[in-house]
N, C-alpha and C positions, 0 to 999 in steps of 0.2 A: 300646329298641325293637330288635327283631330283623328282619333281612331274609332272605328266602329266597335260598339260593345259586343262582346262575345263571352260565352261561358268560359271561365278559367278552369282548365282541367289539369290534373296531375297525371302525367303519363306513367303507367305502371311498367317498370323494367323488371323482367323476369330473370332471376339469377338461377341458371340451370345448373344443378349439382348432379353429379353422377348418382344414379339410382333414384332421382326425384320422380315422383308420380306426376305425370302430365296433367292429371285431373285436378291437381292442387294449384295449378297456375291460375292467376286471376286474369280475366279478359275484360276489355273495356270497349265501349262503343267508339266509333271513329269521331275525331274532333271536327267541328265545323271548319270549313276552309276559311283562312284569314282573308281579309280584304286585300286588294292589290296594294293599297297604301301600306298595309302592314308588311307585305312581302318586300316592298321597296325599302321600307325602313330596316328590315332585317338584313337585306343585302348591303345596305349602306352603313352598317354599324361601325362607328369609328373605334380606333384603338383606345382602350380604357385610360382614363386620366389617373395619375398618381397610383399606378399599380404597384403594390409593395414587391420588393425583391425577395420575398420569402421563398425558400426552397422547400421541396417536398420533404415529408418526415416519414420515419418508419417507426412502428410500434416496437418497444423493447420486448425482449423475450419474457420478462416477468409480467407484462401487462396482459390481463385477460380482456380481449377485445370482442365486443358484441358486433355481429354483422347482420342487422335486420335488413330485409328487403322492403322498400316502401312500395305500397300499392294503393290504388284509388278505388273507391266504390264505383261500379259501372254507372255511367251517365246515360241519361235518356235524351236522344236526339229530338230537337224541336223543329217544326216546319215553319215557325214564324221567323220572318226576317229580322236581322239585328237592327236595332234602332239607333239613329244618330242622336246623341244627347242634345238636349236643349240647354243652351248656355245663356244665362242672364247676364247682361253687362254689369260690370262692377265698377265701383269708383276707384280712382287711382290709389287710394290708401289701402284698398283690398288686394291689389295686384302684388305679385312677387316683386320685391325690390329690384330696381332696374340696374343698380351698379354691378358690373361684372367683377368676378374675382373675390367676392365676399364669401367668408366661411361662417357657418353658424353651428353652435353647439346644440346637439339634440340629446344624445345619451338616453334613448328609450330602449326598452327591451321587452321581449315577449317570450313566453314558454310554449313549446310545441304542444299541439293538441293531440297528436298521435303518440302512441306508446314509444315508438322507435325514436321520436323526436324530443321526448320529454327531457332527456339529459342535455339537449343542445338548445341554448337560448339564441334567439335572433336579436342582435343588438344593432341599433341605428346610432352611429357615433356622431357624424357631422353631415351637413349639407353644404355644398359649394355651388355658387352661381358662376358658370363659366360660359360667357357669350350667350348663346341661345340654349344652353344646356343647364340642367340641374343635376349635379353629381352627388349621389348619396353614398356615404362611406358606411358599409355594413360589415358585420362579423357574425359568424356562427360559432358560438362559444360552448365548449364542453364544461358544464357546471358540476360534473361528477368528480369523484376522486380516483377514477379508473380511466385507463385508456379506452378509446371508443372509436368505432368506425361505422360507416354506412356504405352499402352498395346500392346504387340505383337511387331513384327519387328525383326531386326537382333540382333545377339549376338556376343560375342567375337570370336566364332568359324568361323564366316563368314568373318573374316579379311583375308587379303592376303598381302604378302610382295614380291615385285619385285625388281630385281637388273637391272643394266644397260645392262647386257648381255642377258636379256630376261628370266632369271631364275625366277621361281614362287614358293613361299613357303607358306605353310599353318601352322597354329598354332599347336604346339605340346603341348602347355599348356596355359590355360586361368584362370585368377583369378576367384574365386567364385563370385565376384561382377559383372562379365561380362558374366557369363555362360548362364544365362537365358534371357538376354536382356541388353540394355545399360542404362536403368533407375535404379536408386537406389531404394531399397525397400521403398515404401511409397511415391516415387516421389522426385523431386528436390525442394530444397529451392531456392529462388532468389540468384543467384551467386554461388550456390552449384554445385558440380560435383560428378559423379560416376567414381572413379579412380581404375585402376587395371593394371595388367601386361599381355601382350601378348608375349608368348615365341615362337620364330621361330628357325629353324636350322640356323646356321651361313651361310650366303650366300657365294657361291663360286664366284659369279660374282662381278664386280666392282660397286662402286658408280657411278652415283646417285642411291639411293634406293628410293623406293616408297611404302608407306603404303596405301593400298586400303581397303575401307570399304563401304558397301552398303549405298547409300543415300548421300555420301560425295565425293567431288572431291579428287583426289589423293594428298597425302602429300609427297612431295619430300624432302629428307634430306641427309646430309652427316655426317660422323663420324669424324668431324674435330675440335670439341670444347671439349676437354677432361675436365672433372671436377676433381678438386683436391680431394685427399682422405679426406680432411677436409671440404668438401662441406656441409656435414650434421653436424649441431651443436647439442649440448646437452644443456638442460636447468637445471641449478642447482636448487636443492630443496630449497624452501624458500617462503616468501610472498612478492609479488610485489604490492605496493600501486597503486591504480587507482583513478582518480578524474574526469573522463569524464562523461558527462550526455548525454544520447541518448534521442531523442524525437520522438514522433509518427507522422506518416503521416496520421493517421486515426482520423477523427473528434471525435469519441467517446473516444479516448485515448489522445487527445491533451493536457489535463490537468494532465496527468499522466507521469511523467518523469521516465526514467530508469537510475538510477544512478549506475555506475560501481564503486565499492568501493575497491576491492582488488582481486588479483589473487594469489592463493597458488599452488605451484608446488610440487608434491610428486614424488616418483619413477615412478608411473604409471598413475597418474591422474593430471588433472588441475581443480582446484576448484575456481569458480568465486563467490565472494560475491557481491550481487546486492541489490538495494533497489528501490522499486516502490513508487514514491513520488507524493502526490496530491498537486499540486501547485495552485489549485482553492481556492476561498474564501469560498465555501460551501463543505459540506461533499459529498462524491461520492462513488458509488458502481457499480459493474458489476454483472449482473445476470448470464451471461455467458461470456466467453472470453478466452483469452490465459492463459496458465499455464506454470510453469517452464519447463516442459518437451518439450515444443514447441521450446525452444532455440536450436541453432545449432552452432557448432564450425567448421570452415573451415580452413584447413591447407594450407601450401604453395602451394599445388597442387589443392586447392579448393575442396579437398575431404571433404565431410560433415560428421560430427560425431554427433550422438544424445546423450543426457545426459545419463550417467551411473547411476546417482543418483541425486535426487532433495530433498531439505529440505522439511519437513512437511508443512512449512508455504506456500510454492509455489506449493504444490502437486496438488491441485484442481483448483486454480486460483491465479492470481497475487494480488487480492484484499484481505485485511484483513477481518476477520469475521465481518459482519455488515457494511463493507465499510470503506473508509478512512475518517478520520477527516481532516479538513483543515490543510494543512502543514504536515500531517502525512507521515512518510516514513515506508514502510512495507518491511522488509529485509528477505533475505534467501540466500541459496547457490545452485549453479548448477554445478555439476561435470561432466567431460568428460574424456574418455580415453586419455592418453597422445599421441598425434600424433608423428610420426617419422619425418615428414617434418615440423619442428616446427619453422623454421626461420621466417615465416610470418603466423600469425593466424588472423582469423576474427570471432568475436563473433556476431551472428545475432539473432534477435528476431522478430517474425512476426509483420509487420506494423511499425517497428522502424528503425531508422538509425542504422548503424553497428559500431563496434569498431574494427579497424584494428591495430594489434600489431606487432612490428618488434623486433626480438631478435638477439643479437650477443653473442659472447663468454663471454661478461661481464654481460649479463642478458638482461633486458628489455631496448631496445635502443630507442623506440619511440612508441607513441600511438596516433591515429588519428581517428576522427569521419568520416566515409565514408558512401557511399551507401552500401546496402547488396552485390552488385557486386564488391565492392572495389573502385569504382570511387567517384566522388564528391558527397557529401551528398545533398539531396534535401533541399533547404533553408526552415527555419521555416516560416510559414505564417505571413504576416505583421499584427501587432496588430491593432485591431479596436479602435475606440474612447474610449470605456469603459475600455479596457485593458490598453491603454495608460494612461488614467486618474487614474486607480487603481495604477499603478506603481508610478505615480507622486504624488498622494495624500499620498500613503504609505511612500514615501520618505519625504514628508513634516512632517508627524507624527513622523517619526524616528528622524528628526532634532529637533522637539519640545521636544521629550523625552530626547534626549541627552543634550539639553540646560538646561532642568530642573534639570537633575542629575548633571550637571556641574555647577549649580548655576548661569547660564547666563540668567538672567531675560529679558534683553533687546533683545537678539536674539530670545528668546521664544515669547515675546510679538509682535515682528515685523512680525510674521507669521499670525497675526490677523488683521482685518480691524481696522482703526483708532479708532472708538468709543469703541472698545472692549479692547484696549491695557491697559488702566488704571486698569480695573478689573482683567485682566490676570496677570498683574504685582503683584497684591495683592495675587492672587492664587499662583504664583511662590514663594512669600515670605512665605506663609503658608506651602507650601510643604517642604521648607527648614527645618522646625521644626520637620518633620516626619522622623523617623529613617528608611528610605528606604534602602533596599539592592539592589533591581532591580526595574526598572520602564520602561514600554513600552507603546506605543500607537499604535493601529492597527485598521484598518477597520474591523468591525465585520463580521463574516462569512455570515450573512444574509444581508449584505449591497448590495444594488443594485445601479448602477450608470447610470441608464437610464436617458438620457438627457445630458450626459457628453459632447456631441458634441456642445451643446448650450453654454457651459461655465458656467453653473449654476446648482448646486446640493443642494437640501434642505433636512434637517433632516436625514443625513446619520449616522447610528449608528457606534460609535467608542468605542472600548474596551480599558479600562484603566487596565493594568495588572501590579501588583507589589508584592513584598515580603517585609516583615518587620523584622527588627533585633530581634532575640530572639524567633521568632515563629517557630513552627514545619515546617520542610522542605516541607512537602506536603500541607501546608496551603497557597496556592497561592490565592491572592485576585484579583477579577475581578469586575469592575464596568462598567457602560455604560453611555456615553454622546451622545448627538445628535448634530452633526456639520452640518452647512451649508457652502458650498464652492462657490467661484466665481473665474473665471479666470481673472487675471489682466495682460495683455500682454501675456507673455509666462509662467507665474507663477500662481499657485493657492493660494488663500488666504481664511482664515476662516472668514466668515461674521456673523455667529451667533453660539452660544453654548446654548443648552437647556438641562436641567437635565432630566434624565430618572427617573424610580421609585426606583432606588438604586444607586445614584451618590456617588462619593467619599466624605467623611466627610468634607474635606477641601474645597470642591468646593462651598459650600453654605454660609459659614460664617467663621469668625476667629476661630482658634483652639488653645486649650491648650493641650500639650502633657505631660502626667505624667506617667513614668514607675514605677512599683512596682515589688516586688519579683516575682509575678506570673501573672501580667497583664500589658498591655500597654493601659492606659486609655487616651481617647481623649474626651475633653469636650469643651463647649463654655465658653467664658469669664464670662457669667452670673453665672456660677457654680463655679467660682474661690473660693468663701468663703467656700464652702462645700466640696472642693476637699479632704482635709484630712479625712473627714468622709467617702467619697466614697471609698477612698483607704482602710480604715479599713474594710468597709462592704464587699468589693470584696475579700479581703484576708480572712475574716472570712468565707465567703461562700466557698472559696477554701479549707480551713481547715476542714469545716464540711464534704464536700464530700470526702476529702482525708481520713477522719476518717471512712467513710462508705466503704472504700476499692474500690472506683470506680477508673478506670484507667485514671487519669487526665494527660493532656499534661503539659509541663513545663510552658508555658505561653499562655495567651489568650488575645484577643482584646475586650475591652469594650468601647462602645460609649455612652455618656450621652448627649441627645439632650437638647437644651436650651429652646425650645418652642414647642407648639403643631404642628405648621406648619413645624418646623424643623424636628420633629419626623416623621410626615406624609410624607414629601419629601424624607427622608432618607430610610424609610422602605416600603412605599406604603400602610401603615396601618392607619386606623383612630385613631387619638390620644385620642378620647373620649372613646374608647372601649378597648384600650390596654395599660397596664402599662409597658410592655417590649416585645421585639421580638428577638428571635434568628434566624439568617438567615444563610443559607448555599446554595451553588450552586452545582448542580450535573452535571457531565459530563461523557458521555459514550465514551470510547476510546478502540476499540478492545474488549477484554474480560474483561475490567476493568471499574467499575463505581467509579469515584473519587469524593470526597466531598471537595469542595473548599470554600474559603471566609467565613470561620467559625468565626463568631463574634456575639456579642449580643448588642442590643440597649435598653437603658432605657429611658422612657418618663419622663424626669426630671420635666417638667411642671406639671405633675399629682401630684407630691409630693410637689411642691412649692406652689400650689394653695390650700389654706385652705378649700375652698368650696368643693374640691374633697374628703376631709375627709380620705385621705390615709396617714397613719402614717409612721414614720421612719422604724418601724418593717415591714410594708408592702413592703417598698423598699428593705429591706434585703431579704425578702422572694422572691421578684421578681428577684433580682440578682441571688439568689441560683437557682430558677426555670429555668432561662435562661441559667445559667451555666451548669445545668444538660443536657440541649439540646446539648450544645457544647461537653460535655464529651461523649455523645452517638452519636454524629453526624456521625462519621465514620461508625457506624453500622445502621444508619437510612437511609431509602430510601423513595422516594416520594410516594411509595405505602404501607409503614408501616401504619397500621390503626391509625387514629388520637387519638382514645381512648388509644392506647398503648403508643404513643409518649408523649401525654400530661399527661396521667396517671402516667408514670414514673417520669416526672418532678414534678408533684404534690406530689407524694409519697415521693420523696427524699427531697423536699424543705419544706413541711408542716408537714410531719410525721403523727402521729395518733391524729386526732382532733375530739373528741366526739361531739363537737358542730356542726361541719360540717355534721357529720352523722345524727344528730338529725334534722337539718334543711332540709337535703335531704329527709329523710323519711316523714317529715311532709308536704312536698309540693305536691300538686296534680300532678305535672308533673313527679313525680318519676316513676309512673307506665308506663308512655309513653316512658321513657328512654329505649333504646334498643341497645345492642352491635351490632346487625345486621345493624341497621340504622346508627350507628356511624361509622361502618366499611365502609359503602358506601359513607360517607361524605368526602368532600375534606378537611374540617377543622371543628373543634368544633365551634358551633354557626353559621354554614353555613346558616341556614334558619331563624336565630333569628334576625330579622330586628331591633327590638327595644331593644334587649339585656336583655330580661327577663329570658331566659332559658340557656344562655351560661354558666353561673356560675354553674348551676346544672350539665351540661354535663361534665365540668371539675371535679367537685366533684365526680360524679359517676365513671369517668375514673380513678381518683386517688384511689377510694375505690376498683375498680376492680383489679388494680395492687397490692394493699395491700392484697386482698384476695388471689391472686396467690402466693405472697411471703409467707403468713402465711400457706397456704395449701400445696404448693409444694416446697417451699424454694426459696431464692433469686437467687441462681445459676440457677435454672430451669427457673425462670422468665426471667433472663438476656439472657439465651441461646435461649429462645423463641424470645426475642427481636432481637437478633443478627442473627437469622435464615433468616430474610428478606434480610440481606446483602449477604447471600449465594445464592440467586436466580441468575442464570446465566445472564450475561449482554445481551447475545443474545436474551433471552426470554423477557427481559425488552424492548429491542430495537424493537422487533416485535410488542409490544403494543403501541409504541409511535406513535402519529398521524403524518401524513405527513405534514399537514397544520394546522395552527391555533396558537393562542397565548398561554399564560400561563394558562388561564382558561380552554382551550381545553385540554392541557396536564394534568392539575390537574384532570379533569373529567375522562380522560383515565386511569390515575393511580388509581383513586378511584375504577373504574370498575375492574381493575386488582386485587386490594386488596380484593374485594368481592369474586373473584374467588379462590384466594389462601389461604386466612385467615382461612376459615373453616377447610381445610385440615391440616394446621399448628397447629391449636388449638387441633384437634383430635390427631395429632402426639405427642404433648408435654403433653397434659393433659387428654387424653383418653375420651373426650366428644366433642359433637358438639357445635357450637357457641350459639345456643338457650339454650342448657343445661347449658353452662357456665353462660349465662345471668341469668337464673333461680337460679343457685347456689349462685351467687354473691348477688342477692336480698334477698334470704333466709338467707344468712349469715349476711347481714346488719340488718335484722329484729330481729335477736336474741338479 
């Protein structure tokens, strides 16, 4: 079929924007009317062949998208009639090959001649003979490193095919992706393409053939490189492991790695398992940012596919609820329709390098980190002095931990400055007595390395993390030390070690380790003679609480300090006011609050000094009291009111003591005691500087728990206690202060307790906090 020659015009589509000056719009002369044959061909356009199932895409929020409007220069109408081309007969060898169904590789490309089209290359991939048609597979590819979009301009119907004899052919079919324009829905991703088919009548003339498209120079091609029938491969169903890590070119995401973990192929989908990992030393969050649906998959023709499904974890953003903890990996899945041109795929994500995958008939043949366009990836920025120091110091700490676990005291000591080596060898010898399962040293998340360029760093917090044989799997212990470092040559060395307010037990003095059926006891040599008694008392406390049906763990850690200063250094509490302390550490990770480092400390000096007038029975009560705290530690939160925490420990360790009740009622401070005030306190005795009222606060708290048990039952009281552990982690995280030390956090948690406790009391006991206070006091006076 022949078509009359006519001028090929690019229709100008005016994008009317509010406030646009009408005089700025470009006008064009009307196009010559097409021939009847052309009209019939347009009406008879068949459904495009091999139309890809690519879905529309949307530009991510981070992409700056250009929106040029394409216009054409005004054309001049001509009164001369269009001429029918004169076609010279050609020999059989010059005609298009006759066999139908043959595919030919072309792979020619052209750069746009208009400014708006320069980032978008026209690519002619293949040509296929199908019956009386010639189907050209074309793509409009974004060659820039930014997202891009076009409004208006030419579409697939504006293409033209010429042959060497002057024959001119117009499309009889256009893929849906090219019918309204050359841009994909939502615009181009970097390196992405809008791919589709242009179907023309088989030319009668000879090669060379030329594809004409408005805004691009002609693409000349021959049908001389046939593709074998096996050119398209299929990907077998299964899971293909991936280990590549993509990094971001954006400063805000520089500490968030995109870890490609696996690719699962099904009959019609490709499912990528990915993890977004925080490699920073501090927690990190994104208020806004990319989400899983911003990912794109590019096939061998660079056609871009948007996700068909995204896991719930990545639906709204790539950050976990509440942000990442240091080192946390937040995982999810991103699914795509399975492309037909699957030999080469490229996974892209906004502002990150890309993963290019190559497949053959055996499966995944290669994986490489590239740019989103498929070229060489942008190199990672050079680390600054602090980043370099962090890596070097962390390696030093790793070496120390490995030496300690391997019993190599010399290698461990050599990482310290000369004056410290003798003491560190002693510490290494003490650690050998401890039944460690794991042991690591790491720079604390709050460590700052300002001044690393000077080669000197003072009082850098270092976390000591370890697990102990026989303890519950979730009872991971964390202590903190303060290290000072100095660079000696090209190596760092530890020049000072300072204890924090909760150092490891073995760091301060010699240690005796004594395991029992339900405890791992650590004591000082000064307690050697009473160790058998301590073993009996701890086991007796365990048996007492077991008889009360409390949910005990299999084993606990009990520390017995040898002196008042030892107790104060280990716990951060004044030895003159505390007989014992149970310590736990709370960590918020995602939706979970974890209670770590569960152990209790007994102030041994308080019972060894006869002037203190504390009896052996007092020590047994103290051990039981602190053990109650550990038993309930998993259900305790920093905002559980102190009267409930301490009241439960008093109730289970002391039982019903009429003498305590009488002393409480006879003291003038009784009327001043208030559950409302105690709920707002960070701890009992918070404002008792000289220690005159703290004992009464403990006694009143114990009696309050006794009242709840007697009036509502023990199960109801424990359910009330555990309800604090059911408060969502996100709600707790919102109440955490951004800055400040432990005292600021304690104050914030006390404020939170005052807000939620009245409602919880009402829910479980049907009265407000003031009424409960009144009822407890009335009960005590009976």
